[in-house]
PDB file of N, CA, C and O in Angstrom:
ATOM      1  N   THR A   1      -1.286  97.972  41.417  1.00  0.00           N
ATOM      2  CA  THR A   1      -2.321  98.267  42.399  1.00  0.00           C
ATOM      3  C   THR A   1      -3.373  99.157  41.774  1.00  0.00           C
ATOM      4  O   THR A   1      -3.115  99.881  40.813  1.00  0.00           O
ATOM      5  N   ARG A   2      -4.540  99.087  42.331  1.00  0.00           N
ATOM      6  CA  ARG A   2      -5.650  99.881  41.823  1.00  0.00           C
ATOM      7  C   ARG A   2      -5.559 101.302  42.355  1.00  0.00           C
ATOM      8  O   ARG A   2      -5.352 101.514  43.550  1.00  0.00           O
ATOM      9  N   ILE A   3      -5.714 102.272  41.465  1.00  0.00           N
ATOM     10  CA  ILE A   3      -5.656 103.663  41.896  1.00  0.00           C
ATOM     11  C   ILE A   3      -6.949 104.411  41.603  1.00  0.00           C
ATOM     12  O   ILE A   3      -7.029 105.617  41.835  1.00  0.00           O
ATOM     13  N   GLY A   4      -7.955 103.720  41.102  1.00  0.00           N
ATOM     14  CA  GLY A   4      -9.230 104.362  40.763  1.00  0.00           C
ATOM     15  C   GLY A   4     -10.129 104.507  41.975  1.00  0.00           C
ATOM     16  O   GLY A   4      -9.856 103.920  43.022  1.00  0.00           O
ATOM     17  N   PRO A   5     -11.196 105.280  41.850  1.00  0.00           N
ATOM     18  CA  PRO A   5     -12.154 105.427  42.948  1.00  0.00           C
ATOM     19  C   PRO A   5     -12.952 104.144  43.176  1.00  0.00           C
ATOM     20  O   PRO A   5     -13.064 103.311  42.277  1.00  0.00           O
ATOM     21  N   LYS A   6     -13.508 103.985  44.383  1.00  0.00           N
ATOM     22  CA  LYS A   6     -14.261 102.775  44.725  1.00  0.00           C
ATOM     23  C   LYS A   6     -15.466 102.578  43.812  1.00  0.00           C
ATOM     24  O   LYS A   6     -15.792 101.444  43.461  1.00  0.00           O
ATOM     25  N   TRP A   7     -16.125 103.653  43.427  1.00  0.00           N
ATOM     26  CA  TRP A   7     -17.352 103.533  42.646  1.00  0.00           C
ATOM     27  C   TRP A   7     -17.099 103.152  41.196  1.00  0.00           C
ATOM     28  O   TRP A   7     -18.034 102.781  40.487  1.00  0.00           O
ATOM     29  N   TYR A   8     -15.858 103.235  40.742  1.00  0.00           N
ATOM     30  CA  TYR A   8     -15.544 102.871  39.364  1.00  0.00           C
ATOM     31  C   TYR A   8     -15.238 101.384  39.318  1.00  0.00           C
ATOM     32  O   TYR A   8     -14.228 100.947  39.870  1.00  0.00           O
ATOM     33  N   ARG A   9     -16.073 100.614  38.683  1.00  0.00           N
ATOM     34  CA  ARG A   9     -15.927  99.156  38.651  1.00  0.00           C
ATOM     35  C   ARG A   9     -15.286  98.655  37.368  1.00  0.00           C
ATOM     36  O   ARG A   9     -15.406  97.473  37.047  1.00  0.00           O
ATOM     37  N   GLY A  10     -14.624  99.505  36.642  1.00  0.00           N
ATOM     38  CA  GLY A  10     -13.904  99.077  35.446  1.00  0.00           C
ATOM     39  C   GLY A  10     -14.709  99.092  34.169  1.00  0.00           C
ATOM     40  O   GLY A  10     -14.231  98.597  33.149  1.00  0.00           O
ATOM     41  N   ALA A  11     -15.921  99.642  34.180  1.00  0.00           N
ATOM     42  CA  ALA A  11     -16.727  99.713  32.956  1.00  0.00           C
ATOM     43  C   ALA A  11     -16.085 100.707  31.992  1.00  0.00           C
ATOM     44  O   ALA A  11     -15.735 101.821  32.382  1.00  0.00           O
ATOM     45  N   ARG A  12     -15.934 100.304  30.742  1.00  0.00           N
ATOM     46  CA  ARG A  12     -15.301 101.190  29.769  1.00  0.00           C
ATOM     47  C   ARG A  12     -16.177 101.434  28.555  1.00  0.00           C
ATOM     48  O   ARG A  12     -15.707 101.967  27.550  1.00  0.00           O
ATOM     49  N   ARG A  13     -17.441 101.052  28.635  1.00  0.00           N
ATOM     50  CA  ARG A  13     -18.341 101.255  27.496  1.00  0.00           C
ATOM     51  C   ARG A  13     -18.505 102.733  27.156  1.00  0.00           C
ATOM     52  O   ARG A  13     -18.779 103.078  26.006  1.00  0.00           O
ATOM     53  N   HIS A  14     -18.343 103.588  28.126  1.00  0.00           N
ATOM     54  CA  HIS A  14     -18.541 105.019  27.926  1.00  0.00           C
ATOM     55  C   HIS A  14     -17.283 105.707  27.421  1.00  0.00           C
ATOM     56  O   HIS A  14     -17.331 106.889  27.080  1.00  0.00           O
ATOM     57  N   GLY A  15     -16.156 105.002  27.364  1.00  0.00           N
ATOM     58  CA  GLY A  15     -14.927 105.566  26.831  1.00  0.00           C
ATOM     59  C   GLY A  15     -14.039 106.235  27.851  1.00  0.00           C
ATOM     60  O   GLY A  15     -13.009 106.799  27.482  1.00  0.00           O
ATOM     61  N   LEU A  16     -14.396 106.196  29.110  1.00  0.00           N
ATOM     62  CA  LEU A  16     -13.607 106.860  30.146  1.00  0.00           C
ATOM     63  C   LEU A  16     -12.788 105.820  30.890  1.00  0.00           C
ATOM     64  O   LEU A  16     -13.334 104.835  31.387  1.00  0.00           O
ATOM     65  N   VAL A  17     -11.504 106.029  30.969  1.00  0.00           N
ATOM     66  CA  VAL A  17     -10.620 105.139  31.708  1.00  0.00           C
ATOM     67  C   VAL A  17     -10.124 105.915  32.914  1.00  0.00           C
ATOM     68  O   VAL A  17      -9.419 106.915  32.777  1.00  0.00           O
ATOM     69  N   ILE A  18     -10.495 105.448  34.091  1.00  0.00           N
ATOM     70  CA  ILE A  18     -10.104 106.122  35.324  1.00  0.00           C
ATOM     71  C   ILE A  18      -9.080 105.260  36.035  1.00  0.00           C
ATOM     72  O   ILE A  18      -9.244 104.044  36.138  1.00  0.00           O
ATOM     73  N   GLY A  19      -8.033 105.882  36.520  1.00  0.00           N
ATOM     74  CA  GLY A  19      -7.044 105.166  37.299  1.00  0.00           C
ATOM     75  C   GLY A  19      -6.036 104.407  36.467  1.00  0.00           C
ATOM     76  O   GLY A  19      -5.546 103.364  36.898  1.00  0.00           O
ATOM     77  N   CYS A  20      -5.717 104.897  35.297  1.00  0.00           N
ATOM     78  CA  CYS A  20      -4.731 104.243  34.451  1.00  0.00           C
ATOM     79  C   CYS A  20      -3.367 104.856  34.734  1.00  0.00           C
ATOM     80  O   CYS A  20      -3.183 106.066  34.600  1.00  0.00           O
ATOM     81  N   CYS A  21      -2.427 104.032  35.119  1.00  0.00           N
ATOM     82  CA  CYS A  21      -1.082 104.507  35.424  1.00  0.00           C
ATOM     83  C   CYS A  21      -0.088 103.580  34.740  1.00  0.00           C
ATOM     84  O   CYS A  21      -0.147 102.364  34.922  1.00  0.00           O
ATOM     85  N   VAL A  22       0.813 104.139  33.965  1.00  0.00           N
ATOM     86  CA  VAL A  22       1.786 103.338  33.235  1.00  0.00           C
ATOM     87  C   VAL A  22       3.176 103.702  33.738  1.00  0.00           C
ATOM     88  O   VAL A  22       3.539 104.878  33.791  1.00  0.00           O
ATOM     89  N   THR A  23       3.949 102.689  34.106  1.00  0.00           N
ATOM     90  CA  THR A  23       5.317 102.908  34.562  1.00  0.00           C
ATOM     91  C   THR A  23       6.241 102.005  33.772  1.00  0.00           C
ATOM     92  O   THR A  23       5.800 101.053  33.128  1.00  0.00           O
ATOM     93  N   GLY A  24       7.510 102.308  33.829  1.00  0.00           N
ATOM     94  CA  GLY A  24       8.468 101.477  33.119  1.00  0.00           C
ATOM     95  C   GLY A  24       9.870 101.686  33.651  1.00  0.00           C
ATOM     96  O   GLY A  24      10.122 102.613  34.420  1.00  0.00           O
ATOM     97  N   ILE A  25      10.772 100.827  33.241  1.00  0.00           N
ATOM     98  CA  ILE A  25      12.169 100.902  33.642  1.00  0.00           C
ATOM     99  C   ILE A  25      13.010 100.936  32.376  1.00  0.00           C
ATOM    100  O   ILE A  25      12.833 100.118  31.473  1.00  0.00           O
ATOM    101  N   LYS A  26      13.921 101.888  32.325  1.00  0.00           N
ATOM    102  CA  LYS A  26      14.818 101.987  31.186  1.00  0.00           C
ATOM    103  C   LYS A  26      15.820 100.846  31.268  1.00  0.00           C
ATOM    104  O   LYS A  26      16.483 100.674  32.291  1.00  0.00           O
ATOM    105  N   THR A  27      15.934 100.068  30.200  1.00  0.00           N
ATOM    106  CA  THR A  27      16.748  98.852  30.230  1.00  0.00           C
ATOM    107  C   THR A  27      18.238  99.120  30.055  1.00  0.00           C
ATOM    108  O   THR A  27      19.060  98.309  30.480  1.00  0.00           O
ATOM    109  N   GLN A  28      18.597 100.232  29.442  1.00  0.00           N
ATOM    110  CA  GLN A  28      20.003 100.530  29.205  1.00  0.00           C
ATOM    111  C   GLN A  28      20.336 101.892  29.774  1.00  0.00           C
ATOM    112  O   GLN A  28      19.480 102.776  29.824  1.00  0.00           O
ATOM    113  N   SER A  29      21.575 102.067  30.204  1.00  0.00           N
ATOM    114  CA  SER A  29      21.988 103.368  30.719  1.00  0.00           C
ATOM    115  C   SER A  29      22.254 104.313  29.550  1.00  0.00           C
ATOM    116  O   SER A  29      22.405 103.880  28.408  1.00  0.00           O
ATOM    117  N   GLY A  30      22.308 105.594  29.850  1.00  0.00           N
ATOM    118  CA  GLY A  30      22.584 106.583  28.814  1.00  0.00           C
ATOM    119  C   GLY A  30      21.380 107.458  28.535  1.00  0.00           C
ATOM    120  O   GLY A  30      20.372 107.416  29.241  1.00  0.00           O
ATOM    121  N   ASP A  31      21.516 108.256  27.477  1.00  0.00           N
ATOM    122  CA  ASP A  31      20.447 109.172  27.109  1.00  0.00           C
ATOM    123  C   ASP A  31      19.224 108.421  26.612  1.00  0.00           C
ATOM    124  O   ASP A  31      19.315 107.298  26.114  1.00  0.00           O
ATOM    125  N   SER A  32      18.091 109.066  26.759  1.00  0.00           N
ATOM    126  CA  SER A  32      16.839 108.510  26.267  1.00  0.00           C
ATOM    127  C   SER A  32      16.830 108.529  24.743  1.00  0.00           C
ATOM    128  O   SER A  32      17.373 109.455  24.140  1.00  0.00           O
ATOM    129  N   PRO A  33      16.227 107.529  24.107  1.00  0.00           N
ATOM    130  CA  PRO A  33      16.140 107.553  22.636  1.00  0.00           C
ATOM    131  C   PRO A  33      15.366 108.761  22.116  1.00  0.00           C
ATOM    132  O   PRO A  33      15.572 109.182  20.978  1.00  0.00           O
ATOM    133  N   LEU A  34      14.488 109.316  22.926  1.00  0.00           N
ATOM    134  CA  LEU A  34      13.742 110.498  22.491  1.00  0.00           C
ATOM    135  C   LEU A  34      14.646 111.705  22.306  1.00  0.00           C
ATOM    136  O   LEU A  34      14.345 112.581  21.496  1.00  0.00           O
ATOM    137  N   GLN A  35      15.748 111.767  23.043  1.00  0.00           N
ATOM    138  CA  GLN A  35      16.672 112.897  22.899  1.00  0.00           C
ATOM    139  C   GLN A  35      17.430 112.834  21.585  1.00  0.00           C
ATOM    140  O   GLN A  35      17.954 113.849  21.125  1.00  0.00           O
ATOM    141  N   GLN A  36      17.496 111.671  20.979  1.00  0.00           N
ATOM    142  CA  GLN A  36      18.205 111.516  19.713  1.00  0.00           C
ATOM    143  C   GLN A  36      17.399 112.050  18.534  1.00  0.00           C
ATOM    144  O   GLN A  36      17.932 112.182  17.432  1.00  0.00           O
ATOM    145  N   LEU A  37      16.119 112.360  18.751  1.00  0.00           N
ATOM    146  CA  LEU A  37      15.281 112.874  17.666  1.00  0.00           C
ATOM    147  C   LEU A  37      15.651 114.298  17.281  1.00  0.00           C
ATOM    148  O   LEU A  37      15.393 114.720  16.154  1.00  0.00           O
ATOM    149  N   GLY A  38      16.245 115.032  18.190  1.00  0.00           N
ATOM    150  CA  GLY A  38      16.617 116.405  17.896  1.00  0.00           C
ATOM    151  C   GLY A  38      15.525 117.376  18.311  1.00  0.00           C
ATOM    152  O   GLY A  38      14.471 116.960  18.793  1.00  0.00           O
ATOM    153  N   PRO A  39      15.768 118.664  18.127  1.00  0.00           N
ATOM    154  CA  PRO A  39      14.776 119.662  18.546  1.00  0.00           C
ATOM    155  C   PRO A  39      13.543 119.654  17.637  1.00  0.00           C
ATOM    156  O   PRO A  39      13.598 119.226  16.484  1.00  0.00           O
ATOM    157  N   LYS A  40      12.463 120.128  18.179  1.00  0.00           N
ATOM    158  CA  LYS A  40      11.231 120.239  17.393  1.00  0.00           C
ATOM    159  C   LYS A  40      11.364 121.384  16.410  1.00  0.00           C
ATOM    160  O   LYS A  40      11.992 122.399  16.712  1.00  0.00           O
ATOM    161  N   ALA A  41      10.787 121.230  15.260  1.00  0.00           N
ATOM    162  CA  ALA A  41      10.818 122.277  14.240  1.00  0.00           C
ATOM    163  C   ALA A  41       9.386 122.621  13.859  1.00  0.00           C
ATOM    164  O   ALA A  41       8.576 121.743  13.561  1.00  0.00           O
ATOM    165  N   GLU A  42       9.092 123.914  13.875  1.00  0.00           N
ATOM    166  CA  GLU A  42       7.758 124.361  13.519  1.00  0.00           C
ATOM    167  C   GLU A  42       7.868 125.634  12.697  1.00  0.00           C
ATOM    168  O   GLU A  42       8.628 126.539  13.042  1.00  0.00           O
ATOM    169  N   ASP A  43       7.117 125.703  11.622  1.00  0.00           N
ATOM    170  CA  ASP A  43       7.130 126.886  10.772  1.00  0.00           C
ATOM    171  C   ASP A  43       6.102 127.882  11.298  1.00  0.00           C
ATOM    172  O   ASP A  43       4.897 127.674  11.155  1.00  0.00           O
ATOM    173  N   VAL A  44       6.576 128.950  11.900  1.00  0.00           N
ATOM    174  CA  VAL A  44       5.673 129.968  12.440  1.00  0.00           C
ATOM    175  C   VAL A  44       5.773 131.268  11.644  1.00  0.00           C
ATOM    176  O   VAL A  44       5.333 132.323  12.101  1.00  0.00           O
ATOM    177  N   SER A  45       6.348 131.179  10.461  1.00  0.00           N
ATOM    178  CA  SER A  45       6.501 132.390   9.658  1.00  0.00           C
ATOM    179  C   SER A  45       5.156 132.910   9.158  1.00  0.00           C
ATOM    180  O   SER A  45       4.972 134.120   9.025  1.00  0.00           O
ATOM    181  N   LYS A  46       4.213 132.006   8.879  1.00  0.00           N
ATOM    182  CA  LYS A  46       2.882 132.404   8.416  1.00  0.00           C
ATOM    183  C   LYS A  46       1.835 131.859   9.373  1.00  0.00           C
ATOM    184  O   LYS A  46       1.442 130.697   9.264  1.00  0.00           O
ATOM    185  N   PRO A  47       1.386 132.668  10.290  1.00  0.00           N
ATOM    186  CA  PRO A  47       0.332 132.169  11.178  1.00  0.00           C
ATOM    187  C   PRO A  47      -1.005 132.112  10.438  1.00  0.00           C
ATOM    188  O   PRO A  47      -1.504 133.133   9.964  1.00  0.00           O
ATOM    189  N   HIS A  48      -1.565 130.943  10.344  1.00  0.00           N
ATOM    190  CA  HIS A  48      -2.851 130.743   9.668  1.00  0.00           C
ATOM    191  C   HIS A  48      -3.922 130.554  10.736  1.00  0.00           C
ATOM    192  O   HIS A  48      -4.093 129.457  11.267  1.00  0.00           O
ATOM    193  N   VAL A  49      -4.622 131.603  11.039  1.00  0.00           N
ATOM    194  CA  VAL A  49      -5.683 131.535  12.032  1.00  0.00           C
ATOM    195  C   VAL A  49      -7.008 131.742  11.320  1.00  0.00           C
ATOM    196  O   VAL A  49      -7.363 132.861  10.947  1.00  0.00           O
ATOM    197  N   ASN A  50      -7.716 130.672  11.141  1.00  0.00           N
ATOM    198  CA  ASN A  50      -9.022 130.718  10.518  1.00  0.00           C
ATOM    199  C   ASN A  50     -10.065 130.769  11.637  1.00  0.00           C
ATOM    200  O   ASN A  50     -10.147 129.827  12.425  1.00  0.00           O
ATOM    201  N   PRO A  51     -10.859 131.829  11.732  1.00  0.00           N
ATOM    202  CA  PRO A  51     -11.819 131.948  12.828  1.00  0.00           C
ATOM    203  C   PRO A  51     -12.830 130.803  12.892  1.00  0.00           C
ATOM    204  O   PRO A  51     -13.266 130.429  13.980  1.00  0.00           O
ATOM    205  N   ILE A  52     -13.203 130.248  11.753  1.00  0.00           N
ATOM    206  CA  ILE A  52     -14.149 129.125  11.744  1.00  0.00           C
ATOM    207  C   ILE A  52     -13.489 127.891  12.368  1.00  0.00           C
ATOM    208  O   ILE A  52     -14.119 127.169  13.141  1.00  0.00           O
ATOM    209  N   PHE A  53     -12.214 127.656  12.027  1.00  0.00           N
ATOM    210  CA  PHE A  53     -11.485 126.520  12.581  1.00  0.00           C
ATOM    211  C   PHE A  53     -11.289 126.696  14.096  1.00  0.00           C
ATOM    212  O   PHE A  53     -11.412 125.735  14.855  1.00  0.00           O
ATOM    213  N   VAL A  54     -10.989 127.910  14.526  1.00  0.00           N
ATOM    214  CA  VAL A  54     -10.827 128.179  15.958  1.00  0.00           C
ATOM    215  C   VAL A  54     -12.144 127.922  16.691  1.00  0.00           C
ATOM    216  O   VAL A  54     -12.148 127.301  17.753  1.00  0.00           O
ATOM    217  N   PHE A  55     -13.248 128.390  16.139  1.00  0.00           N
ATOM    218  CA  PHE A  55     -14.545 128.158  16.761  1.00  0.00           C
ATOM    219  C   PHE A  55     -14.879 126.671  16.795  1.00  0.00           C
ATOM    220  O   PHE A  55     -15.403 126.180  17.795  1.00  0.00           O
ATOM    221  N   PHE A  56     -14.582 125.944  15.709  1.00  0.00           N
ATOM    222  CA  PHE A  56     -14.849 124.509  15.654  1.00  0.00           C
ATOM    223  C   PHE A  56     -14.034 123.764  16.715  1.00  0.00           C
ATOM    224  O   PHE A  56     -14.560 122.885  17.397  1.00  0.00           O
ATOM    225  N   ARG A  57     -12.762 124.110  16.852  1.00  0.00           N
ATOM    226  CA  ARG A  57     -11.922 123.481  17.885  1.00  0.00           C
ATOM    227  C   ARG A  57     -12.427 123.811  19.275  1.00  0.00           C
ATOM    228  O   ARG A  57     -12.423 122.947  20.152  1.00  0.00           O
ATOM    229  N   PHE A  58     -12.860 125.040  19.495  1.00  0.00           N
ATOM    230  CA  PHE A  58     -13.408 125.444  20.793  1.00  0.00           C
ATOM    231  C   PHE A  58     -14.679 124.650  21.096  1.00  0.00           C
ATOM    232  O   PHE A  58     -14.867 124.176  22.216  1.00  0.00           O
ATOM    233  N   LEU A  59     -15.538 124.508  20.106  1.00  0.00           N
ATOM    234  CA  LEU A  59     -16.794 123.782  20.287  1.00  0.00           C
ATOM    235  C   LEU A  59     -16.544 122.306  20.592  1.00  0.00           C
ATOM    236  O   LEU A  59     -17.141 121.759  21.518  1.00  0.00           O
ATOM    237  N   ILE A  60     -15.679 121.665  19.834  1.00  0.00           N
ATOM    238  CA  ILE A  60     -15.355 120.254  20.070  1.00  0.00           C
ATOM    239  C   ILE A  60     -14.701 120.084  21.440  1.00  0.00           C
ATOM    240  O   ILE A  60     -15.023 119.135  22.155  1.00  0.00           O
ATOM    241  N   GLY A  61     -13.803 120.968  21.816  1.00  0.00           N
ATOM    242  CA  GLY A  61     -13.156 120.898  23.130  1.00  0.00           C
ATOM    243  C   GLY A  61     -14.143 121.051  24.261  1.00  0.00           C
ATOM    244  O   GLY A  61     -14.034 120.370  25.281  1.00  0.00           O
ATOM    245  N   THR A  62     -15.109 121.942  24.093  1.00  0.00           N
ATOM    246  CA  THR A  62     -16.127 122.145  25.122  1.00  0.00           C
ATOM    247  C   THR A  62     -17.017 120.908  25.253  1.00  0.00           C
ATOM    248  O   THR A  62     -17.350 120.500  26.366  1.00  0.00           O
ATOM    249  N   ILE A  63     -17.398 120.317  24.139  1.00  0.00           N
ATOM    250  CA  ILE A  63     -18.225 119.105  24.180  1.00  0.00           C
ATOM    251  C   ILE A  63     -17.468 117.970  24.869  1.00  0.00           C
ATOM    252  O   ILE A  63     -18.027 117.276  25.718  1.00  0.00           O
ATOM    253  N   CYS A  64     -16.209 117.781  24.508  1.00  0.00           N
ATOM    254  CA  CYS A  64     -15.412 116.712  25.121  1.00  0.00           C
ATOM    255  C   CYS A  64     -15.208 116.963  26.614  1.00  0.00           C
ATOM    256  O   CYS A  64     -15.316 116.032  27.412  1.00  0.00           O
ATOM    257  N   ALA A  65     -14.923 118.181  26.997  1.00  0.00           N
ATOM    258  CA  ALA A  65     -14.725 118.495  28.410  1.00  0.00           C
ATOM    259  C   ALA A  65     -15.995 118.255  29.206  1.00  0.00           C
ATOM    260  O   ALA A  65     -15.941 117.742  30.323  1.00  0.00           O
ATOM    261  N   THR A  66     -17.136 118.620  28.641  1.00  0.00           N
ATOM    262  CA  THR A  66     -18.416 118.379  29.310  1.00  0.00           C
ATOM    263  C   THR A  66     -18.657 116.888  29.474  1.00  0.00           C
ATOM    264  O   THR A  66     -19.104 116.445  30.532  1.00  0.00           O
ATOM    265  N   TYR A  67     -18.365 116.108  28.440  1.00  0.00           N
ATOM    266  CA  TYR A  67     -18.542 114.661  28.505  1.00  0.00           C
ATOM    267  C   TYR A  67     -17.686 114.056  29.616  1.00  0.00           C
ATOM    268  O   TYR A  67     -18.186 113.272  30.423  1.00  0.00           O
ATOM    269  N   PHE A  68     -16.410 114.410  29.664  1.00  0.00           N
ATOM    270  CA  PHE A  68     -15.518 113.831  30.657  1.00  0.00           C
ATOM    271  C   PHE A  68     -15.736 114.417  32.038  1.00  0.00           C
ATOM    272  O   PHE A  68     -15.186 113.900  33.010  1.00  0.00           O
ATOM    273  N   PHE A  69     -16.513 115.468  32.156  1.00  0.00           N
ATOM    274  CA  PHE A  69     -16.932 115.982  33.459  1.00  0.00           C
ATOM    275  C   PHE A  69     -18.179 115.249  33.946  1.00  0.00           C
ATOM    276  O   PHE A  69     -18.298 114.943  35.133  1.00  0.00           O
ATOM    277  N   LEU A  70     -19.111 114.965  33.029  1.00  0.00           N
ATOM    278  CA  LEU A  70     -20.380 114.362  33.420  1.00  0.00           C
ATOM    279  C   LEU A  70     -20.328 112.849  33.578  1.00  0.00           C
ATOM    280  O   LEU A  70     -21.081 112.299  34.381  1.00  0.00           O
ATOM    281  N   VAL A  71     -19.468 112.162  32.840  1.00  0.00           N
ATOM    282  CA  VAL A  71     -19.417 110.696  32.924  1.00  0.00           C
ATOM    283  C   VAL A  71     -19.046 110.212  34.326  1.00  0.00           C
ATOM    284  O   VAL A  71     -19.700 109.291  34.816  1.00  0.00           O
ATOM    285  N   PRO A  72     -18.039 110.772  35.004  1.00  0.00           N
ATOM    286  CA  PRO A  72     -17.764 110.309  36.369  1.00  0.00           C
ATOM    287  C   PRO A  72     -18.934 110.547  37.326  1.00  0.00           C
ATOM    288  O   PRO A  72     -19.181 109.727  38.211  1.00  0.00           O
ATOM    289  N   ILE A  73     -19.644 111.641  37.161  1.00  0.00           N
ATOM    290  CA  ILE A  73     -20.820 111.896  38.004  1.00  0.00           C
ATOM    291  C   ILE A  73     -21.884 110.846  37.723  1.00  0.00           C
ATOM    292  O   ILE A  73     -22.501 110.320  38.649  1.00  0.00           O
ATOM    293  N   TYR A  74     -22.102 110.539  36.442  1.00  0.00           N
ATOM    294  CA  TYR A  74     -23.053 109.500  36.057  1.00  0.00           C
ATOM    295  C   TYR A  74     -22.648 108.147  36.630  1.00  0.00           C
ATOM    296  O   TYR A  74     -23.497 107.414  37.137  1.00  0.00           O
ATOM    297  N   MET A  75     -21.361 107.805  36.558  1.00  0.00           N
ATOM    298  CA  MET A  75     -20.888 106.525  37.080  1.00  0.00           C
ATOM    299  C   MET A  75     -21.042 106.451  38.597  1.00  0.00           C
ATOM    300  O   MET A  75     -21.360 105.389  39.132  1.00  0.00           O
ATOM    301  N   TRP A  76     -20.823 107.551  39.287  1.00  0.00           N
ATOM    302  CA  TRP A  76     -20.980 107.574  40.739  1.00  0.00           C
ATOM    303  C   TRP A  76     -22.442 107.345  41.121  1.00  0.00           C
ATOM    304  O   TRP A  76     -22.735 106.578  42.038  1.00  0.00           O
ATOM    305  N   ILE A  77     -23.360 108.014  40.413  1.00  0.00           N
ATOM    306  CA  ILE A  77     -24.801 107.834  40.682  1.00  0.00           C
ATOM    307  C   ILE A  77     -25.209 106.400  40.348  1.00  0.00           C
ATOM    308  O   ILE A  77     -25.961 105.781  41.101  1.00  0.00           O
ATOM    309  N   LYS A  78     -24.724 105.872  39.237  1.00  0.00           N
ATOM    310  CA  LYS A  78     -25.058 104.506  38.844  1.00  0.00           C
ATOM    311  C   LYS A  78     -24.537 103.502  39.861  1.00  0.00           C
ATOM    312  O   LYS A  78     -25.184 102.484  40.106  1.00  0.00           O
ATOM    313  N   ASP A  79     -23.382 103.768  40.455  1.00  0.00           N
ATOM    314  CA  ASP A  79     -22.837 102.893  41.492  1.00  0.00           C
ATOM    315  C   ASP A  79     -23.734 102.876  42.719  1.00  0.00           C
ATOM    316  O   ASP A  79     -23.841 101.855  43.397  1.00  0.00           O
ATOM    317  N   LYS A  80     -24.375 103.995  43.008  1.00  0.00           N
ATOM    318  CA  LYS A  80     -25.285 104.061  44.160  1.00  0.00           C
ATOM    319  C   LYS A  80     -26.577 103.295  43.897  1.00  0.00           C
ATOM    320  O   LYS A  80     -27.223 102.838  44.839  1.00  0.00           O
ATOM    321  N   ILE A  81     -26.962 103.149  42.632  1.00  0.00           N
ATOM    322  CA  ILE A  81     -28.231 102.496  42.281  1.00  0.00           C
ATOM    323  C   ILE A  81     -28.043 100.999  42.036  1.00  0.00           C
ATOM    324  O   ILE A  81     -28.829 100.192  42.533  1.00  0.00           O
ATOM    325  N   VAL A  82     -27.014 100.616  41.278  1.00  0.00           N
ATOM    326  CA  VAL A  82     -26.795  99.222  40.901  1.00  0.00           C
ATOM    327  C   VAL A  82     -26.095  98.494  42.059  1.00  0.00           C
ATOM    328  O   VAL A  82     -25.073  98.974  42.548  1.00  0.00           O
ATOM    329  N   PRO A  83     -26.623  97.353  42.505  1.00  0.00           N
ATOM    330  CA  PRO A  83     -26.008  96.626  43.616  1.00  0.00           C
ATOM    331  C   PRO A  83     -24.614  96.108  43.268  1.00  0.00           C
ATOM    332  O   PRO A  83     -24.296  95.900  42.097  1.00  0.00           O
ATOM    333  N   GLN A  84     -23.783  95.900  44.297  1.00  0.00           N
ATOM    334  CA  GLN A  84     -22.448  95.343  44.114  1.00  0.00           C
ATOM    335  C   GLN A  84     -22.573  93.950  43.501  1.00  0.00           C
ATOM    336  O   GLN A  84     -23.541  93.236  43.764  1.00  0.00           O
ATOM    337  N   GLY A  85     -21.607  93.573  42.697  1.00  0.00           N
ATOM    338  CA  GLY A  85     -21.616  92.268  42.067  1.00  0.00           C
ATOM    339  C   GLY A  85     -22.241  92.267  40.678  1.00  0.00           C
ATOM    340  O   GLY A  85     -22.013  91.340  39.901  1.00  0.00           O
ATOM    341  N   ARG A  86     -23.021  93.283  40.359  1.00  0.00           N
ATOM    342  CA  ARG A  86     -23.610  93.403  39.025  1.00  0.00           C
ATOM    343  C   ARG A  86     -22.802  94.410  38.230  1.00  0.00           C
ATOM    344  O   ARG A  86     -22.376  95.425  38.781  1.00  0.00           O
ATOM    345  N   PRO A  87     -22.582  94.154  36.945  1.00  0.00           N
ATOM    346  CA  PRO A  87     -21.818  95.114  36.146  1.00  0.00           C
ATOM    347  C   PRO A  87     -22.590  96.412  35.952  1.00  0.00           C
ATOM    348  O   PRO A  87     -23.811  96.409  35.799  1.00  0.00           O
ATOM    349  N   ILE A  88     -21.863  97.513  35.962  1.00  0.00           N
ATOM    350  CA  ILE A  88     -22.519  98.797  35.723  1.00  0.00           C
ATOM    351  C   ILE A  88     -22.230  99.216  34.307  1.00  0.00           C
ATOM    352  O   ILE A  88     -22.682 100.275  33.873  1.00  0.00           O
TER     353      ILE A  88
END
């Protein structure tokens, strides 16, 4: 079933996928195969915090968050302008 908003007509040229839901059924009983991988291991003995890298990650994250905030607003406005039946 469709779980996206009415104004989203399935256009994906902008890279935003709205209303994507994935479900599944485990075919065999027992533990999940992911539990067989074991615990996660991470070396935290030497924390390497480079301020330039932190700033770069912050900047990229802010740009991406702004994009994914503005695209739905753009799609909603475009839905109000473009008539039904025409691709947006």
